[in-house]
Backbone bond lengths (Angstrom), bond angles and torsions (degrees), N, CA, C in turn:
res aa  C-N    CA-C-N  psi(-1)  N-CA   C-N-CA  omega(-1)  CA-C   N-CA-C  phi
1 M - - - 1.448 - - 1.528 109.06 -
2 K 1.276 115.30 135.17 1.458 121.64 -177.77 1.535 110.19 -83.84
3 A 1.312 116.49 129.60 1.465 120.83 179.39 1.530 109.41 -77.68
4 T 1.309 115.13 135.42 1.464 118.59 178.47 1.519 108.58 -83.43
5 R 1.312 115.64 140.07 1.454 121.71 -178.24 1.504 109.51 -131.70
6 R 1.303 115.19 140.24 1.462 119.39 176.62 1.515 109.22 -75.02
7 S 1.291 114.18 150.19 1.452 117.17 177.28 1.528 108.86 -75.15
8 D 1.305 115.88 154.05 1.450 120.15 -179.67 1.526 111.55 -64.60
9 K 1.320 117.27 -34.64 1.466 120.15 179.35 1.525 111.45 -66.01
10 K 1.315 116.20 -40.95 1.459 119.35 179.98 1.528 110.94 -68.95
11 T 1.315 117.21 -38.23 1.462 120.88 177.09 1.523 110.38 -64.67
12 F 1.324 117.01 -43.09 1.459 120.60 178.25 1.527 111.26 -64.49
13 A 1.329 116.74 -41.88 1.467 120.12 178.96 1.522 111.08 -63.97
14 T 1.325 116.79 -40.27 1.459 120.37 178.43 1.518 110.99 -64.64
15 A 1.321 117.37 -44.17 1.470 120.69 179.21 1.527 111.33 -64.32
16 A 1.328 116.44 -41.58 1.467 119.78 179.69 1.522 110.98 -65.86
17 L 1.333 117.54 -42.71 1.465 120.44 177.24 1.522 111.42 -63.65
18 Y 1.336 117.27 -37.83 1.458 120.53 179.17 1.528 110.87 -63.32
19 V 1.303 116.66 -47.08 1.472 120.24 -179.27 1.525 110.57 -63.40
20 L 1.323 117.31 -46.14 1.468 120.29 179.99 1.525 112.02 -63.74
21 A 1.320 116.74 -45.32 1.471 120.22 -179.39 1.520 110.81 -65.03
22 F 1.319 117.12 -42.74 1.460 121.38 -178.85 1.525 111.51 -63.31
23 I 1.325 117.04 -46.54 1.466 120.67 -179.34 1.530 110.65 -66.47
24 L 1.317 117.56 -43.97 1.464 119.48 -179.52 1.529 111.40 -65.60
25 C 1.321 116.89 -39.84 1.473 119.38 177.97 1.522 111.29 -66.26
26 I 1.330 117.67 -39.31 1.477 120.30 176.58 1.522 109.82 -60.34
27 L 1.322 116.64 -46.95 1.464 119.80 -179.00 1.520 111.71 -63.21
28 L 1.324 117.45 -40.18 1.466 120.22 178.98 1.523 111.89 -65.08
29 V 1.318 117.15 -44.93 1.465 120.10 179.86 1.514 110.65 -66.04
30 R 1.336 117.17 -42.34 1.457 120.69 179.46 1.523 110.96 -63.06
31 E 1.320 117.13 -44.25 1.455 119.86 -179.32 1.522 111.54 -67.38
32 A 1.322 117.90 -36.08 1.464 119.67 176.23 1.523 110.73 -65.76
33 A 1.328 116.79 -38.82 1.466 120.10 178.34 1.524 111.07 -68.25
34 V 1.328 117.15 -41.24 1.467 120.43 177.47 1.522 110.01 -64.42
35 L 1.319 116.56 -38.28 1.463 120.59 177.26 1.529 110.76 -62.99
36 S 1.332 117.08 -38.46 1.463 119.81 179.08 1.524 111.77 -72.37
37 L 1.335 117.63 -23.45 1.461 120.86 175.83 1.526 112.15 -79.61
38 S 1.321 116.58 -4.48 1.471 123.33 -178.62 1.522 112.29 62.64
39 L 1.315 116.58 32.91 1.460 121.32 175.61 1.528 108.57 -91.43
40 P 1.325 117.99 152.48 1.467 118.85 178.61 1.526 110.56 -67.47
41 G 1.287 115.27 146.18 1.456 118.65 178.08 1.507 112.82 152.22
42 P 1.334 116.82 -104.47 1.466 119.22 -170.56 1.522 112.28 -74.88
43 S 1.305 113.66 162.36 1.458 119.69 175.21 1.523 108.74 -118.82
44 L 1.308 116.24 155.12 1.461 121.20 -179.30 1.523 111.20 -63.93
45 T 1.325 117.10 -32.53 1.466 120.70 179.71 1.519 110.94 -62.56
46 R 1.327 116.38 -42.80 1.457 119.92 179.93 1.525 110.59 -63.81
47 L 1.322 116.96 -39.10 1.463 120.19 177.81 1.525 111.16 -62.94
48 L 1.334 116.35 -43.57 1.461 120.12 -178.05 1.522 112.74 -70.05
49 V 1.330 117.30 -25.19 1.464 120.34 177.53 1.530 110.67 -75.39
50 F 1.339 116.60 -41.78 1.460 119.45 -174.89 1.521 113.91 -87.25
51 L 1.325 118.75 -14.00 1.463 120.97 179.55 1.528 112.88 -61.65
52 P 1.343 120.04 -47.59 1.483 118.51 177.32 1.528 113.06 -63.24
53 I 1.318 116.91 -31.79 1.469 119.72 177.89 1.525 109.91 -66.01
54 A 1.334 115.99 -43.07 1.471 119.82 178.88 1.521 111.16 -64.05
55 I 1.318 116.90 -41.45 1.469 120.53 178.74 1.524 110.32 -63.20
56 A 1.310 116.99 -42.31 1.466 120.59 178.78 1.532 111.22 -64.91
57 L 1.330 117.25 -39.37 1.466 120.03 178.85 1.525 111.17 -64.97
58 V 1.324 117.19 -43.34 1.460 119.94 179.62 1.528 110.46 -65.93
59 A 1.323 117.29 -41.16 1.466 120.29 177.86 1.527 110.77 -64.79
60 G 1.328 117.09 -42.41 1.461 120.43 177.20 1.518 112.57 -63.99
61 L 1.312 116.11 -37.66 1.460 120.71 176.99 1.517 110.84 -63.71
62 S 1.316 116.06 -45.11 1.460 120.34 180.00 1.529 111.06 -63.33
63 W 1.322 116.53 -39.38 1.458 120.72 179.07 1.527 111.21 -69.16
64 T 1.335 116.45 -43.19 1.462 120.61 -178.75 1.525 111.56 -66.15
65 A 1.329 116.37 -40.69 1.462 120.35 -179.42 1.523 112.49 -82.27
66 A 1.340 116.71 -10.07 1.466 122.76 -178.25 1.522 110.93 56.63
67 T 1.348 115.75 40.69 1.457 122.23 -179.56 1.515 108.51 -136.29
68 R 1.318 116.51 110.92 1.458 119.57 -179.25 1.523 112.82 -71.38
69 S 1.317 117.92 -20.66 1.466 119.67 -178.47 1.530 112.15 -65.84
70 L 1.320 117.16 -19.32 1.470 119.13 176.78 1.522 112.05 -67.82
71 L 1.336 117.02 -18.81 1.464 120.14 178.07 1.526 111.99 -65.53
72 W 1.325 118.23 -26.12 1.460 119.65 175.94 1.524 112.57 -110.37
73 Q 1.329 118.72 -22.87 1.459 120.05 -179.11 1.534 112.38 -69.77
74 V 1.320 116.80 -47.55 1.466 119.85 -178.27 1.532 111.65 -63.71
75 P 1.341 120.03 -47.31 1.468 118.18 177.44 1.527 113.57 -62.64
76 L 1.330 118.18 -37.67 1.467 118.83 179.33 1.525 112.04 -70.31
77 Q 1.327 117.73 -38.95 1.466 120.34 175.37 1.522 110.06 -61.68
78 S 1.313 115.74 -44.97 1.465 120.47 -179.37 1.516 111.21 -65.96
79 A 1.320 117.01 -38.33 1.466 119.85 179.10 1.517 110.53 -64.44
80 A 1.313 117.24 -43.30 1.461 120.20 179.83 1.529 111.13 -61.53
81 V 1.305 116.74 -48.11 1.467 120.45 -178.16 1.526 111.20 -70.04
82 G 1.324 117.09 -46.40 1.464 120.53 -176.84 1.514 113.36 -64.72
83 L 1.334 117.46 -40.24 1.463 120.25 179.28 1.524 110.93 -66.83
84 L 1.326 116.29 -40.45 1.466 118.44 178.24 1.527 111.49 -69.00
85 L 1.322 117.27 -36.28 1.469 119.72 176.92 1.523 112.23 -64.88
86 A 1.315 117.27 -29.12 1.462 120.35 179.18 1.524 111.80 -80.42
87 A 1.331 117.53 -36.85 1.462 120.42 -172.44 1.520 113.82 -89.14
88 L 1.312 118.40 -35.18 1.456 119.85 -173.45 1.529 114.98 -64.12
89 P 1.331 120.99 -36.06 1.470 117.80 177.10 1.531 113.04 -60.12
90 V 1.315 116.89 -36.13 1.466 120.00 178.60 1.523 109.87 -69.61
91 L 1.337 116.58 -44.95 1.456 120.53 -176.92 1.530 112.37 -70.34
92 V 1.319 117.31 -42.17 1.467 120.52 179.15 1.524 110.53 -72.28
93 G 1.322 116.84 -35.07 1.468 119.95 177.26 1.518 112.18 -61.44
94 G 1.314 117.13 -31.09 1.455 120.73 176.79 1.518 112.89 -68.24
95 L 1.322 116.90 -28.94 1.461 120.02 178.35 1.520 112.49 -66.70
96 F 1.310 117.11 -36.90 1.456 121.43 -174.54 1.514 113.91 -100.83
97 G 1.297 117.82 -3.20 1.452 119.01 -177.10 1.507 112.11 -138.30
98 N 1.282 114.88 -97.10 1.449 122.50 -171.91 1.532 110.46 -93.06
99 W 1.331 117.55 102.32 1.458 121.77 -179.41 1.524 111.75 -68.04
100 S 1.301 117.17 -22.97 1.463 119.43 -176.42 1.527 112.76 -72.42
101 V 1.332 117.55 -7.92 1.463 120.00 179.06 1.532 110.79 -63.21
102 Y 1.337 116.99 -26.05 1.463 120.05 -178.64 1.521 112.87 -71.98
103 S 1.317 117.77 -20.38 1.462 120.06 179.69 1.526 112.18 -100.39
104 T 1.325 117.19 5.42 1.455 120.91 178.81 1.529 110.58 -98.72
105 T 1.302 115.24 170.58 1.461 120.60 177.60 1.526 111.02 -62.13
106 L 1.335 116.85 -37.51 1.461 121.12 179.60 1.527 110.43 -61.31
107 G 1.324 117.28 -44.86 1.454 120.64 -179.78 1.513 112.58 -65.75
108 L 1.323 116.37 -39.83 1.464 119.67 178.40 1.526 111.65 -67.91
109 K 1.336 116.42 -39.71 1.466 119.26 176.39 1.528 110.58 -63.94
110 A 1.337 116.91 -42.34 1.466 120.61 179.76 1.523 110.54 -63.86
111 A 1.330 117.96 -40.16 1.468 120.46 177.66 1.529 110.50 -64.83
112 G 1.325 117.08 -39.83 1.460 120.34 177.43 1.514 112.19 -65.32
113 I 1.318 117.00 -39.59 1.464 120.81 178.83 1.524 110.40 -67.66
114 A 1.336 117.43 -39.51 1.469 120.38 176.22 1.524 110.45 -63.38
115 L 1.328 117.18 -40.57 1.456 121.00 177.61 1.528 110.76 -62.68
116 L 1.327 117.15 -40.84 1.469 120.33 175.95 1.530 111.28 -62.09
117 G 1.334 117.05 -37.51 1.465 120.35 176.91 1.512 111.91 -63.11
118 F 1.339 116.48 -43.90 1.466 119.65 177.30 1.523 111.57 -65.74
119 L 1.334 117.15 -37.60 1.461 120.08 177.65 1.528 111.69 -66.16
120 A 1.325 117.45 -37.24 1.468 120.55 176.96 1.525 110.44 -64.41
121 A 1.340 117.18 -40.39 1.461 120.41 178.01 1.526 110.92 -66.06
122 W 1.333 117.00 -41.03 1.459 120.65 178.26 1.527 110.74 -64.33
123 L 1.337 117.03 -44.79 1.461 121.01 179.46 1.525 111.27 -62.24
124 L 1.324 117.03 -40.03 1.460 120.65 177.22 1.527 110.42 -59.81
125 R 1.322 116.43 -47.36 1.465 119.98 -179.06 1.535 110.97 -65.15
126 Y 1.320 116.52 -40.28 1.467 121.13 178.92 1.533 110.72 -62.02
127 L 1.330 116.38 -46.77 1.464 119.89 -179.88 1.521 111.92 -67.16
128 Q 1.332 117.25 -35.15 1.457 118.91 177.89 1.520 110.89 -64.39
129 R 1.312 117.47 -37.55 1.469 120.16 178.73 1.529 111.57 -70.00
130 R 1.339 117.03 -36.64 1.452 121.00 -175.02 1.522 113.92 -85.73
131 V 1.337 117.35 -37.28 1.470 120.93 -169.94 1.530 112.02 -101.22
132 V 1.320 117.12 -46.13 1.467 120.31 -173.50 1.524 108.49 -91.42
133 P 1.337 118.37 120.19 1.461 120.37 -179.69 1.526 111.58 -71.65
134 G 1.319 115.85 146.52 1.466 120.44 176.33 1.505 114.62 79.40
135 Q 1.332 119.34 16.31 1.460 121.91 -179.52 1.529 111.67 -108.25
136 D 1.323 118.79 21.23 1.464 121.19 -176.95 1.517 112.48 -89.29
137 A 1.304 116.94 45.15 1.469 120.42 179.97 1.504 110.89 -78.50
């Protein structure tokens, strides 16, 4: 029996789409979290412009890889990383500088966003064990 092999072009396209989708989704989630923390930086318009691009990249990645599980894996991975990237600078900055940040609204929002990041990572791992076969490492 002849083993089926993916073409090198399709493998390269899948890898390139994965990297682009993952980075864009991380940036979108991080900017949305920073926006919710009321820190200077992103604008809602920029988020709304890049959101359809990210959705198209994830859909294209799922189609190219012929794996529907990427439709939830990439957004959950990006949510976990992006939320932690937004919250940890505020939380770690409080350790080395202003301790009172933990009792302010900013500190509580940052702790909540970090908790959401950990929950997204936990949910990703839970779904990988339940839905995707062979991921019980």
